[in-house]
C-alpha positions as CSV (number, residue, x, y, z in Angstrom):
1,M,85.1,115.4,88.1
2,D,82.3,113.0,88.6
3,T,82.0,110.8,91.7
4,K,82.9,107.6,89.9
5,R,86.1,109.1,88.4
6,K,87.0,110.7,91.8
7,S,86.7,107.3,93.4
8,K,88.8,105.7,90.8
9,V,91.5,108.3,91.2
10,K,91.6,107.9,94.9
11,V,91.9,104.1,94.6
12,S,94.8,104.7,92.2
13,L,96.5,107.1,94.6
14,E,96.0,104.8,97.5
15,E,97.5,101.9,95.6
16,R,100.5,104.0,94.7
17,R,100.8,105.2,98.3
18,G,100.9,101.6,99.5
19,E,103.6,100.7,97.0
20,L,105.7,103.7,98.1
21,Q,105.2,102.9,101.8
22,D,106.3,99.3,101.1
23,E,109.4,100.5,99.3
24,L,110.2,102.9,102.1
25,A,109.8,100.1,104.7
26,N,112.1,97.9,102.6
27,L,114.7,100.6,102.5
28,H,114.5,101.1,106.3
29,A,114.9,97.4,106.8
30,E,118.0,97.4,104.5
31,M,119.4,100.3,106.4
32,R,118.9,98.5,109.7
33,T,120.7,95.4,108.2
34,L,123.6,97.6,107.3
35,G,123.7,99.0,110.8
36,V,123.6,95.5,112.3
37,E,126.4,94.4,110.0
38,Q,128.5,97.4,111.0
39,E,127.8,96.8,114.7
40,S,128.7,93.1,114.4
41,E,131.9,94.1,112.7
42,R,132.6,96.6,115.5
43,G,131.8,99.7,113.4
44,G,134.5,99.2,110.9
45,L,137.3,98.5,113.3
46,G,139.5,95.9,111.6
47,N,137.5,96.1,108.3
48,H,139.2,96.8,105.0
49,M,138.8,100.4,104.0
50,A,137.0,99.4,100.8
51,D,134.4,97.5,102.7
52,D,133.7,100.5,104.9
53,A,133.5,102.8,101.8
54,S,131.1,100.3,100.2
55,S,128.9,100.4,103.3
56,V,128.9,104.2,103.4
57,A,128.0,104.4,99.7
58,E,125.2,101.9,100.2
59,Q,123.9,103.9,103.2
60,D,124.0,107.1,101.0
61,R,122.1,105.4,98.3
62,I,119.4,104.2,100.7
63,L,119.1,107.7,102.2
64,A,118.8,109.3,98.8
65,L,116.1,106.8,97.7
66,G,114.3,107.3,101.0
67,A,114.2,111.0,100.4
68,D,112.9,110.6,96.9
69,L,110.2,108.2,98.1
70,S,109.2,110.6,100.9
71,E,108.9,113.4,98.4
72,L,106.6,111.2,96.2
73,L,104.5,110.5,99.3
74,R,104.2,114.2,100.0
75,Q,103.1,114.7,96.3
76,L,100.5,112.0,96.7
77,D,99.1,113.7,99.8
78,E,98.9,116.9,97.8
79,A,97.1,115.0,95.0
80,F,94.5,113.8,97.5
81,G,93.9,117.4,98.5
82,R,93.5,118.4,94.8
83,V,91.0,115.6,94.3
84,D,89.0,116.8,97.3
85,A,89.3,120.4,96.2
86,G,88.1,119.5,92.6
87,T,91.4,120.7,91.0
88,Y,92.9,117.3,90.4
89,G,94.0,116.9,86.7
90,I,94.4,120.7,86.3
91,C,97.9,122.1,86.0
92,Q,98.7,124.1,89.0
93,H,100.8,126.5,86.9
94,C,98.7,127.2,83.7
95,D,95.3,125.9,84.8
96,K,95.0,123.7,81.7
97,P,94.0,120.0,81.9
98,I,96.9,117.5,82.4
99,N,97.1,114.8,79.8
100,R,95.2,111.7,81.0
101,E,98.0,109.3,80.1
102,R,100.4,111.4,82.2
103,L,98.0,111.2,85.1
104,E,97.6,107.5,84.7
105,A,101.4,107.0,84.7
106,F,102.1,109.5,87.5
107,P,98.8,110.1,89.4
108,Y,100.5,112.6,91.8
109,V,101.6,115.1,89.2
110,A,100.5,118.7,89.6
111,H,101.7,120.1,86.3
112,C,101.2,119.4,82.6
113,I,104.3,118.2,80.8
114,D,105.0,121.7,79.2
115,C,104.9,123.5,82.6
116,Q,106.9,120.7,84.3
117,T,109.6,121.0,81.7
118,V,109.8,124.8,82.2
119,L,109.9,124.3,86.0
120,E,112.7,121.7,85.8
121,R,114.7,124.0,83.5
122,E,114.3,126.9,86.0
123,H,115.2,124.7,88.9
124,A,118.4,123.5,87.0
125,L,119.4,127.1,86.3
126,H,118.9,128.2,89.9
127,S,120.7,125.2,91.4
128,R,123.8,126.0,89.4
129,H,124.3,129.2,91.3
């Protein structure tokens, strides 16, 4: 990868990292707001059970989204490593080039679409057991 392309990729990764960090910060703020609401309502004491269930469901949603965003940030960090190592854009499974459109849409991907499909199927099969 030439220097100009490398620089462009790093800018794209940095932009995506900033977006993800902003989303994560918003989720943390949302979680704090839920906590403050729970505290001001005395932790559910006197609340309707449906309100408490709604709050718990919202907290679960926020935690799941936060975990997903953290995973994407980890993948972005790995993508930076691949850029520096000169392996960015090369499938980590089959060593073939990853489609440029795929990389533009998901700059952190480590696998071509074919290998990603196989890996997801294998993961689904193993998670059933």
